[in-house]
N, C-alpha and C positions, 0 to 999 in steps of 0.2 A: 128285753135286755137285761134286766134284773134277774128274771128267772133263769135265764141262760147263764149269767154269771154265777148265780147260786148254785146252779147245777155242777158248774166247773170247780167251785170251791168245795163243794162235797167230795167230789171225786179227788180232788187233790188231798183232802184232809181224811179220806177213807170212811166217810159216813156212808151207811148201808142200810137197806131195808131188811127187816127179818120176818114180816108177815103180809100176807096177802088179803088180808081182812079189810074191806073198805072202811072200817070204822076205826082202824089203827091210826093213831096220830103221833106215833114215835118212830124216830130213826135211831141208829145206834153208830158209836164210834169206839173202838178198843184205843186206850192210851193208859197212861200212867200219872200219878199224882205228881205234880212240879214240886210241891212242898208238903210238909208234914201236915196232917188235918187231925185236929182233936174232936172226937165226937163223944156223946154219952157212952158208947159201947167201947171206948178205947182210943189209943193214939195209932193212927196210921201213917207210916214212914213216908218221905219222898220216894217215889218210884213204884208204889203200890199199884198194882194193875187194876184198873177202874174200866167201868162201862159207861160211856158218856151218853147221855139222852139227849137226842135233838127233836124239836118239833117237826113233825111232817106238816109243812105250812099249808100244802094243798088240800090237806083233809080236816083242817081245824074248821069248825062250823063258823059260817060267816056271820058277823054280828047283824042284827036287825037294825034298821034305821033309827029307831028310838033308842038304840044303846042296849048293853048286857041287860037282859032281864032274866028272871027266874027260868023261863023255858030255855033260853039259850045256856044258863050255867049249868043246868040239869044236863042238857045233852053233851056238854063240854067235859063234865065230870064222868059221865057215863063212858065216853068214849076212852077218857084217860085210865079208868079203871080196867077197862076191857083191854087196852093196849097192855098195861103192866100184868094182867094175867097171861095174855098171848105171849109177853116176853118170858114169864116165869116158866112156861110150858117149853118155849124154845131153849131156855138155859138147862133145864131139865135133862133134855135129850142129847144136848151137844156137849161131849166131855171137854171140848177146847176151851170152854169158860172156867174149868175147875180152879185155875189159880186167881180168878177175879175176886176181889174182896169187896168192892163197893160200886154202887151205881148211883148217878145223879149228873150234876153238872151245873150250869150258871143259867139263871133266867131273869127276864124282866117283868115277868108275870105276876109277881108278889106285889101288886100294887094297891093292896087293901086288906082289911082283916078277913073277908070272906074268902080271898085267895089263900091267905096264909093258913087259915083255919082248915081249908080243904086239903092243903098240902101235908099239914102235919098229921090230919087224920089218915091221911094215904101212907103214912109211916116216915116221911122223909124229916130230917133235921134241917132247920133252916139258919145259914149264917149270913149276915151281910157281908158283901163282898167289897173288900177295900178298892178304893178308886186307884186307878193306875197312876203312877208318878208323870207319865209322859201324856200330857193332856191333848196332845195331837192324836195320839193312839186312841184315847177315850172318844174324841170327836168324831173320828173315822168309824169306830164300833158304833156309835149311836147312829150316824148318817146311813150306815149300811143296815143296821136293824130297822130303822124307820123305812128305808127303802124296800126291805122285805115285807114289812107290814102293809105298805101301800100297794105293794104288788099283788099279795095274795089274800089281804083281808082289809080292803081300803077303808073302812069305817074305823078301823083300829087305830088309825093315827090321829083320829079327831081329838083335839084339845091337847095333843103331845107335842114336845119339842124335843130337840136333841139333849138339852140341859136338864128335862125332867124325868130322862130314865135312870132308873136305878137298878142294879143287878145285885142278885141274891144268889148265894150258894145253896143248893139242897143236895143231900146226901142220904144213902141208906145203905146198911152193910148187906151184902149178899145173902148172908144167913138170915137176916131179919125179912129180906124181901120175899125170899123162898117160903119162910114159914107163913108168911102173909098171904102171898098169891098163888102158890104152886097149888094145882087142883088134883094132881097125881103123886103117888108115893115115889119117893127118890131121896138119894143122900144130898146133903148140902155140899156145898164146895169144900168145907173143912173136913166133912166126913169122907168125901172121894178120896183126899190125900192118904186117908188111913185105912180105907176098905181094902180088904184082902179079895183079889179077883176070885168070884165064884161064891164068895160068902153070901149068906142071906142078909138082905138089908131090911132094917126096922124102921118105923116111924111113918107118919102121913102128915103132908102139908095140910094147911088149913085153907079153905076157898074164901 
């Protein structure tokens, strides 16, 4: 029932897959910032087009009975890096993304120093998310999140309760993302806006 409801929610929200790679653990959603966001690279005003990242729950490596260990963490990190590289390739060849300035979203996975260190090394800025003023909304979000965890990765709910979930915003500018993950040459979103059609393009992304 939870899996079916989750599929319905994704359709309503416009969450979609961008890769057929079985190791890809990310889905996407086009949206806009509901409020201004201040990052190290500058201020992004409300309404900025962003690419929201969603976990592909069915493809997240299942936790071993003994809990997250080094092998599980290594596999999960490998799939996340591979997903980001696949996404960079997708963005490079699809000009419909040229106005997108940020990618990221909200996660409950920053639950310890190791997870925080990994995400920062991947290039994300982490910002603690303010708790919603409406406690009923927060309670529903937490129950739904725990339901998804129980449906797709049952051992991940062990030791967790609705009140223990804390959300973190993670963001990266699209220019930084492409510089870090694009494996083929091509202009950044900012460059695409100023590139003259037919002109030669310079620059090579770093793998």
